[in-house]
Jmol script that loads the backbone (N, CA, C; Angstrom):
load data "model"
ATOM      1  N   UNK A   1       0.759  -1.166  -0.120  1.00  0.00           N
ATOM      2  CA  UNK A   1      -0.067  -0.017  -0.040  1.00  0.00           C
ATOM      3  C   UNK A   1       0.880   1.214   0.041  1.00  0.00           C
ATOM      4  N   UNK A   2       0.559   2.132  -0.962  1.00  0.00           N
ATOM      5  CA  UNK A   2       1.439   3.421  -1.002  1.00  0.00           C
ATOM      6  C   UNK A   2       0.528   4.575  -0.423  1.00  0.00           C
ATOM      7  N   UNK A   3       1.341   5.477   0.084  1.00  0.00           N
ATOM      8  CA  UNK A   3       0.500   6.587   0.817  1.00  0.00           C
ATOM      9  C   UNK A   3       1.316   7.929   0.685  1.00  0.00           C
ATOM     10  N   UNK A   4       0.616   9.091   0.869  1.00  0.00           N
ATOM     11  CA  UNK A   4       1.284  10.293   0.946  1.00  0.00           C
ATOM     12  C   UNK A   4       0.740  10.910   2.275  1.00  0.00           C
ATOM     13  N   UNK A   5       1.796  11.578   3.016  1.00  0.00           N
ATOM     14  CA  UNK A   5       1.412  12.315   4.183  1.00  0.00           C
ATOM     15  C   UNK A   5       1.576  13.770   3.952  1.00  0.00           C
ATOM     16  N   UNK A   6       0.635  14.392   4.130  1.00  0.00           N
ATOM     17  CA  UNK A   6       0.686  15.903   3.879  1.00  0.00           C
ATOM     18  C   UNK A   6       0.772  16.513   5.234  1.00  0.00           C
ATOM     19  N   UNK A   7       1.779  17.369   5.413  1.00  0.00           N
ATOM     20  CA  UNK A   7       1.912  18.136   6.631  1.00  0.00           C
ATOM     21  C   UNK A   7       2.315  19.615   6.456  1.00  0.00           C
ATOM     22  N   UNK A   8       1.988  20.324   7.458  1.00  0.00           N
ATOM     23  CA  UNK A   8       2.268  21.793   7.459  1.00  0.00           C
ATOM     24  C   UNK A   8       2.555  22.279   8.819  1.00  0.00           C
ATOM     25  N   UNK A   9       3.244  23.377   8.978  1.00  0.00           N
ATOM     26  CA  UNK A   9       3.711  23.687  10.342  1.00  0.00           C
ATOM     27  C   UNK A   9       2.770  24.797  10.946  1.00  0.00           C
ATOM     28  N   UNK A  10       1.693  25.159  10.183  1.00  0.00           N
ATOM     29  CA  UNK A  10       0.908  26.154  10.785  1.00  0.00           C
ATOM     30  C   UNK A  10      -0.591  25.999  10.219  1.00  0.00           C
ATOM     31  N   UNK A  11      -1.471  26.747  10.714  1.00  0.00           N
ATOM     32  CA  UNK A  11      -2.882  26.684  10.205  1.00  0.00           C
ATOM     33  C   UNK A  11      -2.877  27.525   8.864  1.00  0.00           C
ATOM     34  N   UNK A  12      -3.837  27.285   8.089  1.00  0.00           N
ATOM     35  CA  UNK A  12      -4.098  28.050   6.842  1.00  0.00           C
ATOM     36  C   UNK A  12      -2.940  27.964   6.000  1.00  0.00           C
ATOM     37  N   UNK A  13      -2.229  26.908   5.950  1.00  0.00           N
ATOM     38  CA  UNK A  13      -1.076  26.927   4.841  1.00  0.00           C
ATOM     39  C   UNK A  13      -1.519  26.029   3.636  1.00  0.00           C
ATOM     40  N   UNK A  14      -2.735  25.509   3.633  1.00  0.00           N
ATOM     41  CA  UNK A  14      -3.136  24.860   2.340  1.00  0.00           C
ATOM     42  C   UNK A  14      -3.173  23.324   2.393  1.00  0.00           C
ATOM     43  N   UNK A  15      -2.994  22.760   3.526  1.00  0.00           N
ATOM     44  CA  UNK A  15      -2.880  21.276   3.740  1.00  0.00           C
ATOM     45  C   UNK A  15      -4.218  20.632   3.172  1.00  0.00           C
ATOM     46  N   UNK A  16      -5.444  21.208   3.530  1.00  0.00           N
ATOM     47  CA  UNK A  16      -6.621  20.564   3.136  1.00  0.00           C
ATOM     48  C   UNK A  16      -6.767  20.750   1.705  1.00  0.00           C
ATOM     49  N   UNK A  17      -6.450  21.898   1.050  1.00  0.00           N
ATOM     50  CA  UNK A  17      -6.488  22.124  -0.432  1.00  0.00           C
ATOM     51  C   UNK A  17      -5.636  21.106  -1.126  1.00  0.00           C
ATOM     52  N   UNK A  18      -4.345  20.956  -0.735  1.00  0.00           N
ATOM     53  CA  UNK A  18      -3.404  20.111  -1.384  1.00  0.00           C
ATOM     54  C   UNK A  18      -3.851  18.646  -1.212  1.00  0.00           C
ATOM     55  N   UNK A  19      -4.375  18.305  -0.154  1.00  0.00           N
ATOM     56  CA  UNK A  19      -4.961  17.000   0.140  1.00  0.00           C
ATOM     57  C   UNK A  19      -6.131  16.610  -0.868  1.00  0.00           C
ATOM     58  N   UNK A  20      -6.970  17.610  -0.919  1.00  0.00           N
ATOM     59  CA  UNK A  20      -8.188  17.558  -1.826  1.00  0.00           C
ATOM     60  C   UNK A  20      -7.678  17.266  -3.231  1.00  0.00           C
ATOM     61  N   UNK A  21      -6.773  18.157  -3.784  1.00  0.00           N
ATOM     62  CA  UNK A  21      -6.308  17.981  -5.145  1.00  0.00           C
ATOM     63  C   UNK A  21      -5.703  16.601  -5.304  1.00  0.00           C
ATOM     64  N   UNK A  22      -4.848  16.082  -4.349  1.00  0.00           N
ATOM     65  CA  UNK A  22      -4.245  14.819  -4.608  1.00  0.00           C
ATOM     66  C   UNK A  22      -5.255  13.726  -4.582  1.00  0.00           C
ATOM     67  N   UNK A  23      -6.222  13.789  -3.632  1.00  0.00           N
ATOM     68  CA  UNK A  23      -7.267  12.809  -3.559  1.00  0.00           C
ATOM     69  C   UNK A  23      -8.179  12.759  -4.861  1.00  0.00           C
ATOM     70  N   UNK A  24      -8.470  13.907  -5.287  1.00  0.00           N
ATOM     71  CA  UNK A  24      -9.222  14.022  -6.545  1.00  0.00           C
ATOM     72  C   UNK A  24      -8.402  13.449  -7.735  1.00  0.00           C
ATOM     73  N   UNK A  25      -7.124  13.958  -7.936  1.00  0.00           N
ATOM     74  CA  UNK A  25      -6.360  13.579  -9.059  1.00  0.00           C
ATOM     75  C   UNK A  25      -6.183  12.185  -9.160  1.00  0.00           C
ATOM     76  N   UNK A  26      -5.847  11.476  -7.889  1.00  0.00           N
ATOM     77  CA  UNK A  26      -5.425  10.078  -7.923  1.00  0.00           C
ATOM     78  C   UNK A  26      -6.670   9.261  -7.621  1.00  0.00           C
ATOM     79  N   UNK A  27      -7.826   9.837  -7.394  1.00  0.00           N
ATOM     80  CA  UNK A  27      -9.057   9.056  -7.101  1.00  0.00           C
ATOM     81  C   UNK A  27      -8.908   8.110  -5.866  1.00  0.00           C
ATOM     82  N   UNK A  28      -8.307   8.886  -4.828  1.00  0.00           N
ATOM     83  CA  UNK A  28      -7.633   7.986  -3.670  1.00  0.00           C
ATOM     84  C   UNK A  28      -8.595   8.276  -2.483  1.00  0.00           C
ATOM     85  N   UNK A  29      -8.147   7.456  -1.357  1.00  0.00           N
ATOM     86  CA  UNK A  29      -8.720   7.606  -0.152  1.00  0.00           C
ATOM     87  C   UNK A  29      -8.115   8.882   0.620  1.00  0.00           C
ATOM     88  N   UNK A  30      -8.932   9.407   1.371  1.00  0.00           N
ATOM     89  CA  UNK A  30      -8.433  10.482   2.157  1.00  0.00           C
ATOM     90  C   UNK A  30      -8.716  10.225   3.607  1.00  0.00           C
ATOM     91  N   UNK A  31      -7.801  10.272   4.583  1.00  0.00           N
ATOM     92  CA  UNK A  31      -7.961   9.997   5.865  1.00  0.00           C
ATOM     93  C   UNK A  31      -7.218  10.812   6.782  1.00  0.00           C
ATOM     94  N   UNK A  32      -7.895  11.605   7.650  1.00  0.00           N
ATOM     95  CA  UNK A  32      -7.091  12.562   8.679  1.00  0.00           C
ATOM     96  C   UNK A  32      -7.368  11.801   9.914  1.00  0.00           C
ATOM     97  N   UNK A  33      -6.278  11.183  10.504  1.00  0.00           N
ATOM     98  CA  UNK A  33      -6.408  10.463  11.706  1.00  0.00           C
ATOM     99  C   UNK A  33      -7.003  11.171  12.961  1.00  0.00           C
ATOM    100  N   UNK A  34      -6.621  12.383  13.065  1.00  0.00           N
ATOM    101  CA  UNK A  34      -7.032  13.211  14.248  1.00  0.00           C
ATOM    102  C   UNK A  34      -7.607  14.424  13.673  1.00  0.00           C
ATOM    103  N   UNK A  35      -8.880  14.808  14.110  1.00  0.00           N
ATOM    104  CA  UNK A  35      -9.513  15.957  13.606  1.00  0.00           C
ATOM    105  C   UNK A  35      -9.784  16.898  14.812  1.00  0.00           C
ATOM    106  N   UNK A  36      -9.350  18.088  14.840  1.00  0.00           N
ATOM    107  CA  UNK A  36      -9.650  19.059  15.946  1.00  0.00           C
ATOM    108  C   UNK A  36     -10.423  20.164  15.291  1.00  0.00           C
ATOM    109  N   UNK A  37     -11.059  20.949  16.334  1.00  0.00           N
ATOM    110  CA  UNK A  37     -11.900  22.033  15.832  1.00  0.00           C
ATOM    111  C   UNK A  37     -13.126  21.567  15.190  1.00  0.00           C
ATOM    112  N   UNK A  38     -13.690  20.431  15.562  1.00  0.00           N
ATOM    113  CA  UNK A  38     -14.894  19.828  14.820  1.00  0.00           C
ATOM    114  C   UNK A  38     -16.020  20.753  14.979  1.00  0.00           C
ATOM    115  N   UNK A  39     -16.323  21.707  15.897  1.00  0.00           N
ATOM    116  CA  UNK A  39     -17.321  22.491  16.034  1.00  0.00           C
ATOM    117  C   UNK A  39     -17.352  23.566  14.960  1.00  0.00           C
ATOM    118  N   UNK A  40     -16.130  23.765  14.315  1.00  0.00           N
ATOM    119  CA  UNK A  40     -16.096  24.716  13.219  1.00  0.00           C
ATOM    120  C   UNK A  40     -16.276  24.220  11.721  1.00  0.00           C
ATOM    121  N   UNK A  41     -16.679  22.945  11.707  1.00  0.00           N
ATOM    122  CA  UNK A  41     -16.617  22.284  10.370  1.00  0.00           C
ATOM    123  C   UNK A  41     -15.478  21.490  10.341  1.00  0.00           C
ATOM    124  N   UNK A  42     -15.313  20.331   9.438  1.00  0.00           N
ATOM    125  CA  UNK A  42     -14.346  19.456   9.413  1.00  0.00           C
ATOM    126  C   UNK A  42     -13.548  19.509   8.115  1.00  0.00           C
ATOM    127  N   UNK A  43     -12.448  18.871   8.022  1.00  0.00           N
ATOM    128  CA  UNK A  43     -11.675  18.704   6.732  1.00  0.00           C
ATOM    129  C   UNK A  43     -12.529  17.633   5.917  1.00  0.00           C
ATOM    130  N   UNK A  44     -13.233  16.658   6.679  1.00  0.00           N
ATOM    131  CA  UNK A  44     -14.072  15.787   5.945  1.00  0.00           C
ATOM    132  C   UNK A  44     -15.010  16.415   5.032  1.00  0.00           C
ATOM    133  N   UNK A  45     -15.693  17.483   5.515  1.00  0.00           N
ATOM    134  CA  UNK A  45     -16.683  18.205   4.785  1.00  0.00           C
ATOM    135  C   UNK A  45     -16.014  18.929   3.510  1.00  0.00           C
ATOM    136  N   UNK A  46     -14.881  19.528   3.836  1.00  0.00           N
ATOM    137  CA  UNK A  46     -14.091  20.215   2.814  1.00  0.00           C
ATOM    138  C   UNK A  46     -13.638  19.298   1.700  1.00  0.00           C
ATOM    139  N   UNK A  47     -13.082  18.189   1.957  1.00  0.00           N
ATOM    140  CA  UNK A  47     -12.574  17.209   1.072  1.00  0.00           C
ATOM    141  C   UNK A  47     -13.659  16.712   0.211  1.00  0.00           C
ATOM    142  N   UNK A  48     -14.697  16.376   0.902  1.00  0.00           N
ATOM    143  CA  UNK A  48     -15.893  15.743   0.141  1.00  0.00           C
ATOM    144  C   UNK A  48     -16.438  16.818  -0.840  1.00  0.00           C
ATOM    145  N   UNK A  49     -16.458  18.030  -0.557  1.00  0.00           N
ATOM    146  CA  UNK A  49     -16.884  19.092  -1.463  1.00  0.00           C
ATOM    147  C   UNK A  49     -15.852  19.405  -2.616  1.00  0.00           C
ATOM    148  N   UNK A  50     -14.629  19.485  -2.229  1.00  0.00           N
ATOM    149  CA  UNK A  50     -13.557  19.835  -3.223  1.00  0.00           C
ATOM    150  C   UNK A  50     -13.085  18.606  -4.056  1.00  0.00           C
ATOM    151  N   UNK A  51     -13.203  17.406  -3.564  1.00  0.00           N
ATOM    152  CA  UNK A  51     -12.779  16.155  -4.282  1.00  0.00           C
ATOM    153  C   UNK A  51     -13.808  15.085  -4.352  1.00  0.00           C
ATOM    154  N   UNK A  52     -14.849  15.290  -5.064  1.00  0.00           N
ATOM    155  CA  UNK A  52     -16.085  14.340  -5.037  1.00  0.00           C
ATOM    156  C   UNK A  52     -15.710  12.932  -5.419  1.00  0.00           C
ATOM    157  N   UNK A  53     -14.577  12.749  -6.110  1.00  0.00           N
ATOM    158  CA  UNK A  53     -14.339  11.340  -6.524  1.00  0.00           C
ATOM    159  C   UNK A  53     -13.449  10.611  -5.414  1.00  0.00           C
ATOM    160  N   UNK A  54     -12.973  11.395  -4.333  1.00  0.00           N
ATOM    161  CA  UNK A  54     -12.143  10.743  -3.247  1.00  0.00           C
ATOM    162  C   UNK A  54     -13.008   9.990  -2.420  1.00  0.00           C
ATOM    163  N   UNK A  55     -12.372   9.023  -1.667  1.00  0.00           N
ATOM    164  CA  UNK A  55     -13.124   8.160  -0.781  1.00  0.00           C
ATOM    165  C   UNK A  55     -12.675   8.769   0.596  1.00  0.00           C
ATOM    166  N   UNK A  56     -13.436   9.390   1.208  1.00  0.00           N
ATOM    167  CA  UNK A  56     -13.249  10.096   2.555  1.00  0.00           C
ATOM    168  C   UNK A  56     -13.556   9.098   3.652  1.00  0.00           C
ATOM    169  N   UNK A  57     -12.468   8.795   4.370  1.00  0.00           N
ATOM    170  CA  UNK A  57     -12.647   7.917   5.491  1.00  0.00           C
ATOM    171  C   UNK A  57     -12.849   8.662   6.857  1.00  0.00           C
ATOM    172  N   UNK A  58     -13.561   8.332   7.836  1.00  0.00           N
ATOM    173  CA  UNK A  58     -13.866   9.076   8.956  1.00  0.00           C
ATOM    174  C   UNK A  58     -12.522   9.092   9.817  1.00  0.00           C
ATOM    175  N   UNK A  59     -12.316  10.212  10.468  1.00  0.00           N
ATOM    176  CA  UNK A  59     -11.210  10.372  11.488  1.00  0.00           C
ATOM    177  C   UNK A  59     -11.374   9.351  12.709  1.00  0.00           C
ATOM    178  N   UNK A  60     -10.268   8.879  13.114  1.00  0.00           N
ATOM    179  CA  UNK A  60     -10.240   7.934  14.283  1.00  0.00           C
ATOM    180  C   UNK A  60     -10.530   8.691  15.543  1.00  0.00           C
ATOM    181  N   UNK A  61     -10.145   9.943  15.561  1.00  0.00           N
ATOM    182  CA  UNK A  61     -10.311  10.794  16.775  1.00  0.00           C
ATOM    183  C   UNK A  61     -10.883  12.020  16.396  1.00  0.00           C
ATOM    184  N   UNK A  62     -12.002  12.531  17.063  1.00  0.00           N
ATOM    185  CA  UNK A  62     -12.412  13.836  16.711  1.00  0.00           C
ATOM    186  C   UNK A  62     -12.502  14.694  18.006  1.00  0.00           C
ATOM    187  N   UNK A  63     -11.937  15.823  18.103  1.00  0.00           N
ATOM    188  CA  UNK A  63     -11.848  16.737  19.231  1.00  0.00           C
ATOM    189  C   UNK A  63     -12.488  17.978  19.012  1.00  0.00           C
ATOM    190  N   UNK A  64     -13.234  18.555  19.838  1.00  0.00           N
ATOM    191  CA  UNK A  64     -13.962  19.874  19.650  1.00  0.00           C
ATOM    192  C   UNK A  64     -13.180  21.087  19.525  1.00  0.00           C
ATOM    193  N   UNK A  65     -12.133  21.152  20.362  1.00  0.00           N
ATOM    194  CA  UNK A  65     -11.390  22.400  20.499  1.00  0.00           C
ATOM    195  C   UNK A  65     -10.565  22.603  19.187  1.00  0.00           C
ATOM    196  N   UNK A  66     -10.452  23.787  18.709  1.00  0.00           N
ATOM    197  CA  UNK A  66      -9.530  24.140  17.514  1.00  0.00           C
ATOM    198  C   UNK A  66      -8.055  24.336  17.989  1.00  0.00           C
ATOM    199  N   UNK A  67      -7.588  23.324  18.472  1.00  0.00           N
ATOM    200  CA  UNK A  67      -6.082  23.457  19.067  1.00  0.00           C
ATOM    201  C   UNK A  67      -5.291  22.388  18.454  1.00  0.00           C
ATOM    202  N   UNK A  68      -4.095  22.319  18.857  1.00  0.00           N
ATOM    203  CA  UNK A  68      -3.144  21.133  18.417  1.00  0.00           C
ATOM    204  C   UNK A  68      -3.814  19.912  19.028  1.00  0.00           C
ATOM    205  N   UNK A  69      -3.696  18.731  18.451  1.00  0.00           N
ATOM    206  CA  UNK A  69      -4.249  17.523  19.025  1.00  0.00           C
ATOM    207  C   UNK A  69      -3.979  17.276  20.449  1.00  0.00           C
ATOM    208  N   UNK A  70      -2.671  17.428  20.815  1.00  0.00           N
ATOM    209  CA  UNK A  70      -2.333  17.035  22.222  1.00  0.00           C
ATOM    210  C   UNK A  70      -3.090  18.057  23.191  1.00  0.00           C
ATOM    211  N   UNK A  71      -3.097  19.298  22.842  1.00  0.00           N
ATOM    212  CA  UNK A  71      -3.818  20.353  23.729  1.00  0.00           C
ATOM    213  C   UNK A  71      -5.286  20.030  23.686  1.00  0.00           C
ATOM    214  N   UNK A  72      -5.905  19.812  22.707  1.00  0.00           N
ATOM    215  CA  UNK A  72      -7.377  19.519  22.477  1.00  0.00           C
ATOM    216  C   UNK A  72      -7.688  18.314  23.301  1.00  0.00           C
ATOM    217  N   UNK A  73      -6.883  17.289  23.200  1.00  0.00           N
ATOM    218  CA  UNK A  73      -7.213  16.110  24.032  1.00  0.00           C
ATOM    219  C   UNK A  73      -7.019  16.362  25.488  1.00  0.00           C
ATOM    220  N   UNK A  74      -6.148  17.086  25.895  1.00  0.00           N
ATOM    221  CA  UNK A  74      -5.876  17.397  27.241  1.00  0.00           C
ATOM    222  C   UNK A  74      -7.104  18.172  27.912  1.00  0.00           C
ATOM    223  N   UNK A  75      -7.638  18.963  27.140  1.00  0.00           N
ATOM    224  CA  UNK A  75      -8.826  19.788  27.640  1.00  0.00           C
ATOM    225  C   UNK A  75     -10.086  18.965  27.530  1.00  0.00           C
ATOM    226  N   UNK A  76     -10.151  18.001  26.690  1.00  0.00           N
ATOM    227  CA  UNK A  76     -11.347  17.169  26.774  1.00  0.00           C
ATOM    228  C   UNK A  76     -11.169  15.954  27.767  1.00  0.00           C
TER     229      UNK A  76
END
end "model"
wireframe off; spacefill off
backbone 0.3
color backbone group
């Protein structure tokens, strides 16, 4: 199984947009293992809208606070 890991060191740097393009272009699965800021909408929603041919898999962990995963988990 091949995979691509998209990462960025800040918010709003284009990770979701790049991931959507890759998933659409390759007709691939998209999976974000940990989703934070779920109360603000999710990457799941954005990827489904931007990459309709992608197979979007649900996140394993969903946290409400729009913080880094370790801080959001600590607060919940």
